C-alpha positions as CSV (number, residue, x, y, z in Angstrom):
1,X,81.8,51.0,171.5
2,X,80.1,53.0,168.4
3,X,83.2,54.2,167.2
4,X,84.3,50.5,167.3
5,X,81.7,49.8,165.5
6,X,82.1,52.3,162.7
7,X,85.6,51.0,162.2
8,X,84.3,47.4,161.8
9,X,81.6,48.6,159.3
10,X,83.5,51.5,157.2
11,X,87.2,50.7,157.8
12,X,88.3,52.8,154.9
13,X,85.6,55.9,156.0
14,X,86.9,55.6,159.4
15,X,90.6,56.5,158.6
16,X,89.3,60.0,157.8
17,X,88.6,63.1,160.2
18,X,85.1,62.8,161.1
19,X,84.9,66.6,161.3
20,X,86.4,67.0,158.0
21,X,83.8,64.7,156.7
22,X,80.9,66.4,158.7
23,X,81.9,69.6,157.3
24,X,82.0,68.8,153.6
25,X,79.4,66.4,153.4
26,X,75.9,67.8,152.1
27,X,73.9,65.4,154.0
28,X,74.4,62.3,155.4
29,X,78.3,61.0,155.7
30,X,79.0,60.7,152.1
31,X,82.1,58.0,152.8
32,X,79.6,56.0,154.6
33,X,77.6,55.5,151.1
34,X,80.3,55.7,149.3
35,X,82.5,52.6,151.2
36,X,79.0,50.6,151.2
37,X,78.8,51.3,147.4
38,X,82.3,50.2,146.3
39,X,82.3,46.9,148.4
40,X,80.5,45.3,145.3
41,X,82.3,47.3,142.9
42,X,86.2,46.2,141.3
43,X,88.0,49.5,141.3
44,X,91.5,49.4,139.9
45,X,94.1,51.6,139.8
46,X,94.5,53.5,136.4
47,X,90.1,53.2,135.9
48,X,88.7,56.6,134.9
49,X,85.9,57.3,137.3
50,X,82.9,59.8,137.2
51,X,82.0,61.1,140.3
52,X,78.4,62.6,139.4
53,X,76.9,65.2,141.7
54,X,80.0,64.9,143.5
55,X,79.5,67.7,146.4
56,X,82.6,69.3,147.8
57,X,84.4,66.7,146.2
58,X,85.4,64.3,149.7
59,X,84.0,61.4,147.8
60,X,86.3,61.7,144.8
61,X,89.3,62.5,147.1
62,X,88.2,59.3,148.6
63,X,88.3,57.3,145.6
64,X,91.3,58.5,144.3
65,X,93.3,57.9,148.0
66,X,91.4,54.1,148.6
67,X,91.7,52.8,145.1
68,X,94.1,54.5,142.9
69,X,91.6,55.2,140.4
70,X,91.5,59.0,138.6
71,X,88.1,60.8,139.3
72,X,86.5,63.7,137.3
73,X,84.7,65.4,139.9
74,X,81.4,66.7,138.3
75,X,79.0,69.1,140.1
76,X,77.0,72.2,139.4
77,X,76.5,74.0,142.6
78,X,80.1,73.8,143.9
79,X,82.7,75.8,141.9
80,X,85.4,73.8,140.6
81,X,88.0,76.2,141.9
82,X,87.0,75.6,145.5
83,X,87.0,71.9,144.9
84,X,90.2,72.1,143.6
85,X,91.6,73.9,146.7
86,X,90.4,70.9,148.8
87,X,91.6,68.2,146.7
88,X,95.0,69.9,146.3
89,X,95.0,70.5,150.3
90,X,94.7,66.6,150.4
91,X,97.3,65.7,147.9
92,X,95.3,64.4,145.1
93,X,95.8,66.9,142.3
94,X,97.1,64.3,140.0
95,X,94.1,61.9,140.6
96,X,91.0,64.0,140.8
97,X,89.9,66.8,138.3
98,X,87.4,68.9,139.5
99,X,84.6,70.3,136.9
100,X,81.5,72.5,137.4
101,X,79.0,71.1,135.2
102,X,75.6,70.3,134.9
103,X,74.7,66.3,134.8
104,X,72.6,66.8,131.5
105,X,75.3,69.0,129.7
106,X,78.5,67.0,130.3
107,X,81.7,67.7,128.5
108,X,83.2,64.3,128.1
109,X,83.6,61.9,124.9
110,X,81.4,59.2,124.6
111,X,82.7,55.6,126.2
112,X,85.2,57.8,128.4
113,X,84.9,56.2,131.9
114,X,85.2,53.0,133.2
115,X,82.8,53.0,136.1
116,X,80.1,56.3,136.9
117,X,79.0,56.5,140.3
118,X,76.6,59.0,141.9
119,X,76.5,59.1,145.6
120,X,73.7,61.2,147.0
121,X,72.7,62.9,143.9
122,X,71.4,60.6,141.4
123,X,67.1,61.0,142.4
124,X,67.9,65.0,141.5
125,X,68.2,64.4,137.5
126,X,68.0,60.3,136.8
127,X,64.2,60.2,137.2
128,X,64.1,61.7,133.7
129,X,62.9,59.0,131.3
130,X,65.6,60.2,129.1
131,X,68.6,60.5,131.6
132,X,69.9,56.9,131.6
133,X,70.3,56.5,127.8
134,X,72.0,60.1,127.9
135,X,74.4,58.9,130.8
136,X,75.2,55.6,129.4
137,X,76.7,57.0,126.4
138,X,79.9,58.2,128.6
139,X,80.6,54.5,129.9
140,X,82.6,52.3,128.0
141,X,81.3,48.7,126.8
142,X,81.3,46.4,130.0
143,X,81.8,49.6,132.5
144,X,79.7,50.0,135.5
145,X,77.1,52.9,136.4
146,X,76.7,52.6,140.6
147,X,74.1,54.7,142.5
148,X,73.5,55.1,146.3
149,X,70.5,57.4,147.2
150,X,67.5,57.6,149.2
151,X,64.5,55.6,148.6
152,X,61.0,54.9,150.2
153,X,60.1,51.3,151.0
154,X,56.7,52.0,149.7
155,X,55.9,54.0,146.6
156,X,53.7,56.9,146.9
157,X,51.5,57.5,144.4
158,X,49.1,60.4,145.3
159,X,49.1,62.8,147.8
160,X,46.9,60.8,150.3
161,X,49.3,58.5,150.6
162,X,52.3,60.4,152.2
163,X,52.8,59.4,155.9
164,X,52.0,62.0,158.2
165,X,55.7,63.1,159.5
166,X,56.3,63.6,155.4
167,X,53.2,65.9,154.9
168,X,54.9,69.4,156.1
169,X,58.3,69.0,153.6
170,X,56.9,66.3,150.9
171,X,56.0,68.8,148.0
172,X,59.6,70.3,148.7
173,X,62.0,67.3,149.4
174,X,60.0,64.2,149.0
175,X,57.9,64.1,145.8
176,X,60.8,62.7,143.6
177,X,61.8,59.7,145.9
178,X,60.9,56.4,144.9
179,X,61.2,52.8,145.8
180,X,63.7,49.8,144.3
181,X,61.3,48.8,142.5
182,X,60.4,51.7,140.9
183,X,64.4,52.4,140.0
184,X,64.6,48.8,138.7
185,X,61.7,49.4,136.3
186,X,63.1,52.5,135.2
187,X,66.3,51.1,134.0
188,X,65.1,47.8,132.9
189,X,62.7,49.0,130.4
190,X,65.5,51.2,128.2
191,X,67.3,47.7,127.6
192,X,70.7,49.3,128.1
193,X,72.0,48.2,131.0
194,X,72.2,44.7,132.9
195,X,70.8,45.5,136.6
196,X,73.4,43.5,138.7
197,X,72.1,44.6,142.2
198,X,69.2,46.5,143.1
199,X,68.8,46.6,146.7
200,X,68.7,48.1,150.3
201,X,72.1,49.4,151.4
202,X,73.7,46.9,153.4
203,X,74.6,49.5,156.0
204,X,71.3,51.4,155.9
205,X,71.0,51.5,159.3
206,X,74.4,52.4,160.6
207,X,74.0,55.2,158.0
208,X,70.6,56.5,159.3
209,X,71.7,56.2,163.0
210,X,75.1,58.4,162.5
211,X,73.0,61.0,159.8
212,X,70.4,61.4,162.8
213,X,73.1,61.7,165.7
214,X,75.2,64.5,163.6
215,X,72.0,66.4,163.1
216,X,71.0,66.4,166.8
217,X,74.3,67.4,167.4
218,X,74.2,70.1,165.1
219,X,72.8,73.4,164.8
220,X,71.8,73.0,161.1
221,X,68.4,73.0,159.4
222,X,68.4,69.4,157.8
223,X,65.0,68.3,156.5
224,X,66.2,65.0,155.3
225,X,67.7,64.2,158.8
226,X,64.6,65.5,160.4
227,X,62.3,63.0,158.5
228,X,64.6,60.1,159.2
229,X,64.4,61.1,163.1
230,X,60.5,61.3,162.8
231,X,60.4,57.9,160.2
232,X,59.7,55.3,163.4
233,X,58.5,52.8,160.6
234,X,61.9,53.2,158.5
235,X,59.7,54.2,155.5
236,X,62.8,55.9,154.5
237,X,66.2,53.8,153.6
238,X,68.9,53.7,151.3
239,X,69.4,51.9,147.8
240,X,72.2,51.0,145.8
C-alpha cells in the first residue's frame, strides 16, 4: 500500500533503487524533495543547472536523467572525485560536472546558469543577508532560484520559545531554522527576485513519514529525524 502511494506521489523518484537513494541521501530522501520541487519548475534539455550543496550528487544525477539538463554538482564536504565515480557509474559523466567548492566561493561566471537549485542545504549559508545578492549574480536574466528545505511553522525568537522536544539539540542543529514567512521577507527585502512561490512542500507529510520510517529502520544517529519523530504538533515541516 505504501509503495503504491510513493509511486503515485513521486513517480520519477520511485524508479530509483531505494537502497541506493538511502545510502547516498544525507538526511531525508533527497529525490522525494527534489521531485516535489521540480513539479513547479520548467526544466528543459540543454539548460545549465547549479545543484548547490549537492551532497553525494544523486540529486544531480536525477536532474540529468529526468530532464536532460547539464548539472554542476557543487559541495564543499564531499570530494569531487568521490562524486565523479558515482556520476560515472550512473552513466551521467557527460551531463554532471562535480565540483568541490564552498557555496560562498563559487568558480563561475556571472549569469552562467538558467536555474539554481538547493535541496536540504540552503539553510546552512542562505540566512546571511548578503548571500542572495551573491548567488543571484550567477543566474541568467529571467532565471530561477529554487530551494526546498526544513522550516518551522512558527518563528522562534528567543530560547524560552523553543518547544520541549527541541531543547536538547536546539543550539546545535535548530537555531538557524526559520519559518516560510521569515524566508519570504528575507528575500523580498533585497528587491532582487520576484517570489513566485513560498509555501509548505505539497508532499511534506509523505517526506516526513518516510524519513521517520527510514530512521526507525536504521541504526544511524540522525538528530533531524529524531526531532521529527518527537514532533507531535508538526512544528517542523518543509518549504519550497
